N, C-alpha and C positions, 0 to 999 in steps of 0.2 A: 557377535560383538567380541572385542578383544578382552584379554584378562585385565582385571583391575585389582588394586590393593591399596591399603592405607599407608601413606608415607608422610613424613614430616617435611613440610615445604614452607618457606618464608613467603608471605604474600607479595613482597616486593620483587620476588623472583618470577612471578607469574605475569604474563603479558596478555593482551587482548588481540585476537585476529578478527578484524571487522567482517571477514567473509564467513565467520563461524558464529561468534558471539556478537550478533548484529545490533544489539541494544547498546546505547551509550550508558555510561555510569550515571546512576540517579544521584546527583550531588545534593539535591534537596533532601533526599532520605539520609544521605551520609551526614550532612550538617545537623539534621534533626537528632540523629543518634549520638552525635558528638555532644550536643547540648544535654542530652539525657544521661550521658556518662557511658564510657566504653566498658563493656563487660566481655572479656575474652570467652567466657563460657557460652555466651549467646551467639558466637560466630558459627558454631556447629562444625560440620565437615563439608567444606566446599568440594566441587568436582572439577578436575583439570585434566588436560591431555598432556602426557609427557612425550614430547616429540624426539625423534632420533637424533636431532642436533643438540639435545640437552636442554632445550627450552620447555617451559610449561605455558599452556594457554588455558584461559578460563573457559569452562563449559557451563558452570553454574556456581554463583557465589562471588561474581566480580564486585558487586556492591559491598559485600562483607569484606572483601579484600581491600577495597578503597577505604572502607571505614577503619580497618586495622592500620593502614598507612597513615591516614589522617590523624589517628590517635597516637602516632609515633611508635607503633608496634609492627611496622612493616617488615622489620628484620627478624622478628621473633617467629620461629617455626611453629606451625599448627598442623594438626592432622588434616590431610586432604585425601580424597578418593582419587587415585591416579589411574587413568587408562593409558596404556602404552601401545604404540604401533598402530594407531588409528590413521586411516586415510582422511583427507580433508572432508570428503563427503560423509564419512562416518562421524567425524567430529560435529559437523552441522546437524546430522540426524540425531545425535545424542543431545545436542543443545535443544533441539525441538522437543524431544521426549522429556527432558528434565524440566522444561518450561511450559509444558502443555497446559497446565492448570494455573499458570501465572498470568499476571497482567502484562502481556507482551503485545505492544502495538502491532497491528496487522502488517505494517511495512517491514518491521524487523523480523517477524515470522516469515514473511514472503522472501526476504533476502537470504535467510537461512535455508529456505526451501530451494532456492536457486543453487546455493553451494552444495546442498545435499543431492541435487540432480532430479528434483521432482518434475515430472513431465509437464504439468500445466504451468508451473512457474517458469520453466525454461521456454515454453512456447510463447507465453505472454512477453517475456523479456525480448525474445527474438522479434516478435511482431512490433513491439515498441521501437526497437532499434532500426527496423526496416523503414520507419518513418522519422528517424532522427531523434527519437526520444530515449530517455534512460530512466528506468524505474529506480528511484532513489529518494531518500529523505533529505537530500542535500539542499533542496530548494533550487532556485535558478530557472532560467527560461526553458531549458530543454528537459527538465526532470519531472517525473510523475510520481506522486506518493499515494495516489488514490487506488491502492491495490484491491480494496474490496470491490470497487466499481469495475476495475479492469477484469477481475476474476469473474464477477457476475456476468458481464457482457461476453467474456470469452466462453463461458459455459452455455450461453443462451441459444447458440445455433449449432447445427450439424452440417458440415464438420465444425468442430470447436474452433473458434477464432475468426470465423467469417465476419460476424458483426463487428468484432473489435477492429479488424482491419479496415472495415468500411468507416467506422467512427474516426479512427486516427487519420485515415486518408482525408476525410472531409475537413476536420478541424485544422489539419496541417496545411492543406491547400488553401483554405479560406483565411486563416489567421496566423499561420506560421507557428513558431515555437514560443508560446506565451502561457504562463501558468493558468490563467482563467480558461484557456481553451481545453484543458484537461482537468478541470475541477470535477470532483466526483459527480455532482449533480448534472453537470454538462454531459459527461460520458453516458450516464444513465438515460437522460432525457433524449439525447440525440440517437442513442441506440434504439429507443422505443419508436422513434419516427422511422428509422431505417428498417426495422424488423416488421413493424405493423403496416408499412406502406410500401409494398414490393414494387409499385410503379414509380416511386420517386426517382427522379433523374439526378444522379450524383453531380454531374457537371452544373446543372441548374442550381442545385442546393448549395454547392460551393460558391457559385457566383452571387447568389442571393445573400448568403451569410457574410461574404467578403465586403458587401456594400453596407452592412449594418454600421451606422455611426457609433463609434465606441467599441465595436467588435464584441468579443465574448463577454466583456464586462457589462455591456448593455443587455445582452441576452440573459446573463445571470440576474441582473437587477430586475428585469421585467419578469423573470421566472419567480423571483421572491415576491414581486408584486402580485402575481397570480395567487401565490400561496396566501397572502394576506387577504385578498379579495374573495377567494373561493373556499379556502380551507384545504386545498390540495397540497401535495408535497412540492418542494422546490423543483425536483426533477420532472414532475408532471407539468408544472408551470412552464418549464423550459421546453418540454415537448410541444406544448401549445404555441409558445412564442416562435419556435422554429417552423411549425406548420404554417402559422400566419405569415411569417416572413417568406416562406416558399410560395405561398398562394398569392402574395402581393403582385398585382398586375397580370395575373394569369386568368384567362377565361375558361380554359380547359385543363384537364389534368390536375385539378386542385386536390389537395389532401383533405380528408375528413377531419373535423375538429369537434370538440365538445364545448369548449369555451365556458366562460362564466355566464350565469351563476350556478351551474349544475355540475359540480366536480365529482359526480357519482359514477361516471363512466370512464374511468382512467384507462389508459393503454394497458393491455395485459402484460407488457414488458415490465412496467413498474411493479406489478403484483408479483411477478416471477423473480425480480431482482431486488431484495431488500438492500437499502443503502448502508454500506459499512465503509467508512472512510479509513 
């Protein structure tokens, strides 16, 4: 890691690079602290990157910087720990280290891992891109924020990513780019079907799911209904809904199901992959 030293820097001179400090400012926290009363001594020593172009970028402390600005103290210099001559990847790695024990939502940690060049994060991003998806918190039809589910499915097979590719292929072919198709429960549930049933025919599965009235929203609703009826998880319910949909009208090559009212034999995939949205 590069050299660091304490320097006096005005908070208003520090910017945020969304590739590095991937969290948005917590304005709820800022407003609460303003109501409680601004205390400069409680700002502490934020950490920033001093770039070669003369700009400063937040690595840790952007909420405190926003608080200083909101309190009208943005132009007042405070002590900051300044790292200089960092690469973009080093900045992201430092952000991850400084926020390791903080409440950083998985999506923001994942996005920083992409910038830092972490292998799994880069692989997941590439796989999603191959099927027209983007891992992002931005919302919208082609964005996936369920990084916990993506990561779990990515790790679930050897080679890593095989199941994730299969899942994204099926949902994209069946339903296109729609948020419910890549809901975390959907990703986990469909992955369980694919990994537990090696004889499942992808083309048939795509065709069957494409004909579901209401598409992925209906599958999610029925999965939640399974949870209410049996006490299973939503992803386990979706697993069973997908199997039943696949089996509909088939006399041979049917997939095994456990069905209600005995949710004590869930797919091993669900047990291996705890759901973290």
